[in-house]
C-alpha positions as CSV (number, residue, x, y, z in Angstrom):
1,M,119.7,204.5,63.5
2,T,121.2,202.8,66.6
3,L,118.9,200.2,68.1
4,P,119.0,198.9,71.7
5,T,121.5,196.2,72.4
6,L,119.0,193.3,72.5
7,I,118.2,191.6,69.2
8,F,114.8,192.5,67.8
9,S,112.9,190.4,65.2
10,D,112.5,192.1,61.9
11,D,109.0,193.5,62.5
12,Q,110.0,194.6,66.0
13,A,113.0,196.5,64.6
14,E,110.7,198.1,61.9
15,A,108.2,199.1,64.6
16,Y,110.9,200.6,66.8
17,D,112.2,202.7,63.8
18,R,108.6,203.9,62.9
19,V,108.1,205.0,66.5
20,A,111.5,206.7,66.5
21,E,110.5,208.5,63.3
22,M,107.3,209.7,65.0
23,L,109.3,210.9,68.0
24,R,111.9,212.6,65.7
25,G,109.0,214.6,64.2
26,A,108.1,215.6,67.8
27,G,111.6,216.9,68.5
28,I,113.1,213.8,70.2
29,D,115.9,212.0,68.4
30,L,116.6,208.7,70.0
31,S,119.7,208.0,67.8
32,D,121.7,210.9,69.2
33,G,119.8,211.7,72.4
34,L,118.8,215.1,71.1
35,V,115.7,216.5,72.9
36,L,114.2,219.8,71.7
37,P,111.5,221.8,73.5
38,A,108.0,220.8,72.6
39,Q,106.4,222.9,69.8
40,A,102.7,223.4,69.0
41,G,101.7,221.6,65.9
42,K,99.8,218.7,64.4
43,P,99.0,215.9,66.9
44,R,100.8,212.6,66.3
45,L,99.0,209.4,66.9
46,M,100.2,205.8,66.2
47,A,99.3,202.3,67.2
48,L,101.4,199.2,67.6
49,V,99.2,196.1,67.6
50,G,99.9,192.4,67.8
51,K,98.8,189.2,69.4
52,A,100.1,187.9,72.7
53,G,103.9,187.1,72.5
54,S,104.5,189.4,69.6
55,G,106.7,191.8,71.6
56,K,104.5,194.8,72.3
57,T,105.5,195.0,76.0
58,L,109.2,194.5,75.1
59,L,109.0,197.4,72.6
60,L,107.2,199.6,75.1
61,A,109.9,198.9,77.8
62,E,112.8,199.6,75.4
63,L,111.2,202.8,74.1
64,Y,110.7,203.9,77.7
65,K,114.4,203.2,78.5
66,A,115.6,205.1,75.5
67,L,113.4,208.1,76.2
68,E,114.5,208.2,79.9
69,A,118.2,207.9,78.8
70,A,117.6,210.9,76.5
71,G,116.5,213.0,79.4
72,V,112.7,212.8,79.0
73,E,111.0,213.1,82.4
74,I,108.7,210.3,83.4
75,V,105.3,211.5,84.8
76,S,103.6,209.3,87.4
77,G,100.2,209.6,88.8
78,D,101.3,210.5,92.3
79,Y,103.2,213.7,91.9
80,E,104.4,216.1,89.2
81,S,107.1,218.6,89.8
82,K,106.9,222.2,88.5
83,R,108.3,221.5,85.1
84,R,110.3,223.9,83.0
85,R,108.7,224.8,79.7
86,D,111.5,223.1,77.8
87,K,111.2,219.8,79.7
88,R,109.8,216.9,77.7
89,T,107.7,214.3,79.5
90,L,106.4,210.8,79.1
91,A,103.5,209.1,80.9
92,I,102.9,205.3,80.6
93,L,99.3,204.4,81.2
94,A,97.0,201.3,81.4
95,P,93.2,201.2,81.8
96,T,93.3,199.2,85.1
97,N,95.4,198.7,88.2
98,K,96.2,195.2,87.3
99,A,97.4,196.1,83.8
100,A,99.6,198.9,85.2
101,S,101.0,196.5,87.9
102,V,102.0,194.0,85.1
103,L,104.1,196.7,83.5
104,R,105.6,197.8,86.9
105,M,106.6,194.2,87.6
106,R,108.7,194.5,84.4
107,G,110.4,197.7,85.4
108,V,108.1,200.1,83.5
109,P,106.7,202.9,85.7
110,A,103.1,202.7,84.6
111,T,100.0,204.2,86.2
112,T,96.3,204.2,85.5
113,I,94.6,206.5,83.0
114,H,92.5,207.8,85.9
115,R,95.6,208.9,87.9
116,I,96.7,211.0,84.9
117,L,93.3,212.5,84.4
118,Y,93.1,213.6,88.0
119,T,96.2,215.0,89.8
120,P,96.8,215.3,93.6
121,V,97.1,218.7,95.3
122,Y,99.9,218.7,97.8
123,D,100.2,220.7,101.0
124,P,102.8,223.4,100.2
125,E,105.1,222.4,103.1
126,Y,105.2,218.7,102.1
127,E,105.5,219.6,98.4
128,R,109.0,220.9,99.3
129,I,109.9,217.3,100.2
130,A,108.5,216.1,96.9
131,E,110.5,218.6,95.0
132,W,113.7,217.6,96.8
133,L,113.0,213.8,96.2
134,T,112.5,214.4,92.5
135,G,115.7,216.4,92.1
136,Q,113.9,219.8,91.7
137,G,115.0,221.4,94.9
138,E,117.2,221.4,98.0
139,K,116.7,219.2,101.0
140,P,114.1,221.1,103.1
141,E,113.9,221.6,106.9
142,I,110.4,220.4,108.1
143,E,109.5,221.1,111.7
144,A,107.3,218.0,111.9
145,L,110.0,215.6,110.5
146,S,113.4,214.7,111.8
147,E,116.5,214.2,109.7
148,T,116.2,210.5,110.2
149,A,112.6,210.6,108.8
150,L,113.7,212.6,105.7
151,D,116.6,210.1,105.2
152,R,114.0,207.2,105.2
153,A,111.9,209.1,102.7
154,F,114.9,209.6,100.4
155,A,116.0,205.9,100.7
156,S,112.4,204.8,99.9
157,Y,112.2,207.1,96.8
158,Q,115.5,205.8,95.5
159,G,114.1,202.2,95.5
160,H,110.5,202.8,94.3
161,K,110.4,206.3,92.7
162,S,107.0,206.9,94.5
163,V,106.6,210.2,96.3
164,P,103.6,208.9,98.5
165,A,105.5,205.8,99.4
166,A,108.5,207.9,100.4
167,L,106.4,210.2,102.5
168,A,104.7,207.2,104.1
169,A,108.2,205.9,105.0
170,A,108.8,209.2,106.8
171,G,105.8,208.5,108.9
172,L,103.1,210.5,107.1
173,R,99.7,209.5,106.0
174,G,98.1,210.5,102.6
175,S,95.7,212.8,104.4
176,D,98.7,214.7,105.8
177,F,100.2,215.7,102.5
178,I,97.5,215.4,99.8
179,T,94.8,218.0,100.3
180,G,92.6,217.1,97.4
181,W,92.4,216.1,93.7
182,K,91.7,218.1,90.6
183,R,91.0,217.3,86.9
184,R,94.0,217.9,84.8
185,E,93.9,221.3,83.1
186,D,97.3,221.5,81.3
187,P,98.2,219.0,78.6
188,L,101.2,216.7,78.9
189,D,103.6,215.6,76.1
190,L,104.1,211.9,75.2
191,G,101.7,209.2,76.2
192,F,102.1,205.4,75.9
193,V,98.9,203.5,76.5
194,D,99.1,199.7,77.0
195,E,96.0,197.4,76.7
196,S,94.4,200.0,74.4
197,S,91.9,197.4,73.1
198,M,90.1,198.1,76.4
199,L,89.7,201.8,75.7
200,D,86.2,203.2,75.0
201,E,85.7,206.2,72.8
202,R,85.3,208.6,75.7
203,Q,88.6,207.6,77.2
204,F,90.3,207.8,73.8
205,D,88.9,211.4,73.4
206,D,90.2,212.3,76.9
207,L,93.7,211.0,76.1
208,Q,93.9,212.8,72.8
209,E,93.1,216.1,74.6
210,I,95.9,215.5,77.0
211,F,98.6,214.1,74.8
212,P,99.7,215.7,71.5
213,N,101.9,212.7,70.9
214,L,100.1,209.4,71.7
215,L,101.2,205.8,71.1
216,L,98.8,203.0,71.6
217,F,99.7,199.3,72.2
218,G,96.9,196.8,71.8
219,D,95.9,193.3,70.8
220,P,93.4,193.1,67.9
221,A,92.3,189.6,68.9
222,Q,90.9,190.6,72.2
223,L,87.3,191.5,73.0
224,A,86.2,195.0,72.2
225,P,84.7,197.2,75.0
226,V,81.1,196.5,75.7
227,N,78.6,198.7,73.7
228,Q,81.2,199.5,71.1
229,S,80.0,197.3,68.2
230,G,82.9,195.0,68.3
231,G,85.4,197.7,67.3
232,M,88.5,199.1,69.0
233,V,89.8,202.6,69.0
234,F,92.8,201.8,66.8
235,D,90.6,200.2,64.1
236,T,89.7,203.6,62.8
237,L,93.3,204.8,62.3
238,K,94.8,205.3,58.9
239,P,97.1,202.5,57.6
240,E,100.2,204.7,58.0
241,Q,99.3,205.3,61.7
242,K,99.2,201.6,62.5
243,M,101.7,198.7,62.5
244,E,100.9,195.1,63.3
245,L,103.5,192.8,64.8
246,H,103.1,189.2,63.4
247,R,106.1,187.2,64.6
248,V,106.1,185.7,68.0
249,H,109.3,186.7,69.8
250,R,111.9,183.9,70.4
251,Q,111.6,184.3,74.2
252,D,107.9,183.2,73.9
253,A,108.4,180.6,71.2
254,D,108.4,177.6,73.6
255,N,105.2,178.6,75.5
256,P,102.4,176.1,75.2
257,I,99.8,178.7,76.4
258,L,100.7,181.1,73.6
259,D,100.8,178.2,71.1
260,L,97.2,177.4,72.0
261,A,96.2,181.1,71.7
262,H,97.7,181.4,68.3
263,A,96.1,178.2,67.1
264,L,92.7,179.9,67.4
265,A,93.6,182.0,64.3
266,D,93.0,178.9,62.1
267,P,89.5,179.5,60.5
268,A,89.0,175.7,60.2
269,L,89.5,175.0,63.9
270,E,86.4,173.8,65.6
271,F,85.8,173.8,69.4
272,S,86.1,170.0,69.7
273,D,89.5,170.2,67.8
274,F,90.7,172.9,70.1
275,E,89.8,170.9,73.2
276,K,91.6,167.9,71.8
277,M,94.6,170.1,71.3
278,I,94.5,171.3,74.9
279,E,94.2,167.7,76.2
280,D,97.2,166.6,74.1
281,T,99.3,169.6,75.3
282,A,98.4,168.8,78.9
283,R,99.8,165.3,78.6
284,R,103.2,166.6,77.7
285,D,103.5,169.9,79.4
286,E,102.7,170.6,83.1
287,R,102.0,174.3,82.2
288,V,98.7,173.2,80.7
289,V,96.2,171.2,82.9
290,W,93.1,169.3,81.7
291,G,91.1,170.1,84.8
292,Q,88.2,167.8,86.1
293,R,87.1,170.4,88.6
294,V,87.5,174.0,89.7
295,E,90.3,174.4,92.3
296,V,88.7,176.4,95.0
297,D,92.0,177.5,96.7
298,L,92.9,179.4,93.6
299,M,89.7,181.4,93.4
300,A,90.6,183.7,96.3
301,R,93.4,185.3,94.3
302,S,92.8,184.3,90.7
303,P,89.1,184.2,89.7
304,V,87.6,181.6,87.5
305,L,87.0,183.0,84.0
306,V,83.5,182.4,82.6
307,W,81.3,183.7,79.8
308,R,77.8,183.5,81.2
309,N,76.7,185.6,84.1
310,N,74.7,182.9,85.7
311,T,77.8,180.6,85.7
312,R,79.7,183.4,87.5
313,I,77.0,183.7,90.2
314,R,76.7,180.0,90.8
315,L,80.5,179.6,91.1
316,I,80.7,182.5,93.6
317,N,78.0,181.0,95.8
318,A,79.7,177.6,95.6
319,F,82.9,179.2,96.7
320,R,81.2,180.8,99.7
321,A,79.4,177.6,100.6
322,V,82.5,175.5,100.8
323,H,84.1,178.1,103.0
324,D,81.0,178.2,105.3
325,A,80.7,181.9,104.7
326,P,77.6,183.3,106.4
327,D,75.1,185.4,104.5
328,T,75.3,188.1,107.1
329,E,79.0,188.9,106.7
330,L,82.2,188.5,104.6
331,L,85.2,186.5,105.7
332,A,88.7,188.0,105.7
333,G,90.3,186.9,102.5
334,E,87.2,186.9,100.2
335,P,87.9,188.5,96.8
336,L,85.8,191.4,95.6
337,I,85.5,193.4,92.3
338,C,84.9,197.1,92.5
339,D,81.7,197.9,90.6
340,G,81.9,201.7,90.8
341,I,81.4,204.5,93.3
342,E,77.9,205.5,94.6
343,L,78.2,209.1,95.8
344,P,76.0,212.2,95.1
345,L,77.5,215.0,93.1
346,K,78.2,217.1,96.2
347,H,80.8,214.5,97.3
348,R,82.9,214.7,94.1
349,K,86.1,215.0,96.1
350,K,85.4,211.8,98.0
351,R,84.8,210.0,94.7
352,L,88.2,211.2,93.5
353,D,89.8,210.1,96.8
354,L,88.5,206.6,96.4
355,E,89.3,206.3,92.7
356,A,92.8,207.8,93.1
357,R,93.5,205.0,95.6
358,G,92.7,202.4,93.0
359,L,89.0,201.8,93.6
360,I,88.0,202.2,90.0
361,K,85.4,200.0,88.2
362,G,86.8,196.5,87.7
363,A,89.6,196.7,90.3
364,Q,90.3,193.4,92.1
365,V,90.2,193.8,95.9
366,I,90.7,191.4,98.8
367,Y,88.5,192.0,101.9
368,L,90.7,192.2,105.1
369,G,88.0,192.8,107.6
370,P,85.6,195.5,108.9
371,G,86.7,199.0,109.4
372,R,86.4,201.0,112.6
373,K,83.1,202.6,111.6
374,P,79.9,200.7,110.6
375,G,79.8,200.1,106.9
376,F,83.6,200.6,106.4
377,S,85.9,197.8,105.1
378,R,89.6,197.3,105.3
379,L,90.7,196.4,101.7
380,H,93.8,195.4,99.7
381,V,93.6,196.7,96.2
382,M,95.4,194.2,94.0
383,G,98.0,195.9,91.7
384,A,97.7,199.3,93.3
385,E,101.0,201.0,94.3
386,D,99.6,201.8,97.8
387,P,97.2,198.9,98.1
388,Q,95.9,199.1,101.7
389,V,92.8,201.3,102.1
390,S,89.8,201.7,104.4
391,A,86.7,202.8,102.7
392,A,82.9,203.0,103.1
393,S,81.7,200.0,101.2
394,I,78.5,198.6,99.7
395,V,79.0,194.8,99.0
396,K,76.5,193.0,96.8
397,I,76.4,189.2,96.6
398,E,74.2,188.0,93.8
399,K,72.2,184.8,94.3
400,P,71.2,182.2,91.7
401,D,67.7,182.7,90.3
402,E,67.2,185.9,92.4
403,E,66.8,189.3,90.8
404,E,68.1,191.4,93.7
405,P,71.5,190.8,95.2
406,F,72.0,190.0,98.9
407,I,73.8,192.8,100.8
408,P,75.6,191.5,103.9
409,F,76.4,195.0,105.0
410,A,76.6,198.4,103.5
411,A,77.5,202.1,104.1
412,R,74.9,204.5,102.9
413,M,77.3,205.5,100.2
414,G,80.8,204.7,99.0
415,A,82.6,202.1,96.9
416,T,80.4,199.3,95.6
417,F,81.6,195.7,95.2
418,L,80.6,192.4,93.7
419,H,82.1,189.2,94.7
420,G,85.3,188.3,92.8
421,A,85.8,184.5,93.0
422,A,84.6,184.3,89.4
423,V,84.5,187.0,86.7
424,T,83.5,187.2,83.1
425,I,86.2,187.0,80.5
426,H,85.3,190.6,79.4
427,K,86.0,191.9,82.9
428,A,89.3,189.9,83.0
429,Q,90.9,191.8,80.1
430,G,93.9,193.8,81.1
431,S,94.6,191.5,84.1
432,Q,97.1,188.6,84.3
433,W,97.6,185.9,87.0
434,D,100.2,183.2,87.4
435,T,97.6,180.5,87.2
436,V,94.2,180.9,85.4
437,Q,91.2,178.6,85.4
438,V,88.9,178.8,82.4
439,F,85.5,177.3,82.7
440,A,85.3,175.4,79.4
441,P,81.5,174.4,79.5
442,D,80.7,178.1,79.0
443,L,82.8,178.4,75.9
444,F,81.2,175.2,74.6
445,V,77.8,176.9,74.9
446,A,79.2,180.0,73.0
447,A,80.5,177.7,70.3
448,R,77.1,175.9,69.9
449,M,75.3,179.3,69.6
450,G,77.4,180.1,66.6
451,R,77.8,183.8,67.5
452,V,80.3,185.9,65.6
453,E,82.1,189.1,66.7
454,A,84.2,191.3,64.3
455,G,84.2,188.5,61.8
456,Q,85.4,185.7,64.1
457,P,83.5,183.1,66.1
458,L,82.8,184.5,69.6
459,W,84.0,181.4,71.3
460,K,87.5,181.9,69.8
461,R,87.8,185.5,70.9
462,L,86.6,184.4,74.4
463,A,89.1,181.5,74.5
464,Y,92.0,183.7,73.3
465,V,91.4,186.4,75.9
466,A,90.9,183.8,78.7
467,I,94.0,181.7,78.1
468,T,96.3,184.7,77.5
469,R,95.5,185.9,81.1
470,A,97.7,183.0,82.3
471,Q,101.3,183.9,82.8
472,E,102.6,180.5,84.1
473,R,99.8,177.9,84.1
474,L,96.5,177.3,82.4
475,I,93.8,175.1,83.9
476,W,91.1,174.2,81.3
477,V,88.2,173.1,83.5
478,V,85.9,170.7,81.7
479,R,83.4,169.6,84.4
480,N,81.0,171.5,86.6
481,R,82.6,170.4,89.9
482,L,84.3,172.3,92.8
483,S,87.2,170.9,94.9
484,K,87.2,171.2,98.7
485,P,89.4,174.0,100.2
486,S,92.7,172.9,101.7
487,G,92.2,175.3,104.6
488,P,90.5,178.6,105.6
489,L,90.9,181.8,103.7
490,V,94.0,183.7,104.6
491,V,95.4,187.3,104.2
492,D,99.0,186.6,105.4
493,D,100.3,186.8,101.8
494,L,99.2,190.5,101.6
495,R,101.3,193.4,102.6
496,S,100.6,194.3,106.2
497,A,101.0,198.1,106.0
498,S,98.3,200.0,107.9
499,A,95.3,201.2,105.8
500,A,95.1,204.9,105.1
501,P,91.5,205.9,105.8
502,L,89.3,207.6,103.1
503,M,86.7,208.9,105.4
504,L,83.1,209.7,104.5
505,E,82.1,211.3,107.8
506,A,78.6,210.6,109.2
507,E,77.6,214.3,109.1
508,E,78.2,214.3,105.3
509,I,75.7,211.5,104.7
510,G,72.5,213.3,104.2
């Protein structure tokens, strides 16, 4: 068959061919661009697994390009056109906003699993604009919008392929054109799922119900989902359904961070040997730093990665203390982590509104300031396609040696948050940051305890996940010290678009 023009390694070429064979069986031939209508039949499931740097994301991106070139329609989480029965579709998914944003930064139009499970319901008048933008209809005449506004929407869509962003460029708010959300009833076609090591069994079952053709991309060296006995969903697949990439791609061959990650596969490597390896690497390469203290300036955007929960809580309180943050309120620029949505069943639509805007469990958020109503917060959801949001919030700040968290302010119901200056390595999976600080004393404790997970020392799995979160620079912090901030917290680096309110009206709060 004809491969893409870039040069694959041997195992990448084999993986591409195996996926192409799976797609051929589903009626899509990448070699000649032949795309047949979908036919009911046996579901197809395959996994491509490999450690960091083995080329999983490269393969995903090239397969996406080949499918789009063949005429397969890309399904996003923000709008779906009225598809013809013979139209083939592809959705590219990730478990978290941050994981999806990593793919989008590489030109792959990814969305979250949640945004595929729940679809927006558009106002019929504005749906005509969406149909036009996506090439499914003629340019409409809308009484509320001028020709100039429609032209702005069109220009925006050409640049970003996002219907909500285009409608926002025309001067509309989400509440103008999205009337609600509904759980998907009809199945889709092809599904690519990145970071599938994070999937739990319930999510996996949901995806198999939606996609008759499902391709998983995952890293077997990462940490399995909590309460899943150290196993990952692709572990149960038959050998013919799974292929592992072993060779590190040449573009990543001169990466000291990946070199350290792959060194952890040596069964004879002890923790002290690994730290010596990091120290030696730091002497010759500025991308690895042997840190004598936690750099507090980095914590506002890139949390310190820890193993133990009490370490996380102490670092968070130290961060707030050096910024003179009062117990009674949050400072603009403080990082938060969404811990879920606390709403009664009768407010299911409000829950979907919040989750659809990116406030799903584990989402990284920056606090921008109080909202217009008591208990509301203005927030920036990191990695979300439309990141600015105003939402009813319940913020919990845990204190060392205290059972109950301190709550500086709270709505009676809404999105709940923990502080995000430090997070556990488990919670960091699926995210990446330019610079990552790893709190090494925690991993030393894990090594001393001698715990094993899925046949490997736990400290090695923790270290692997932690250091592979770093895209450009790794700081291995070896002492329990915190630097002083260079200045106050800021939010100037965040996009200044106005927040679209997700209201929980007072009369609804019983």
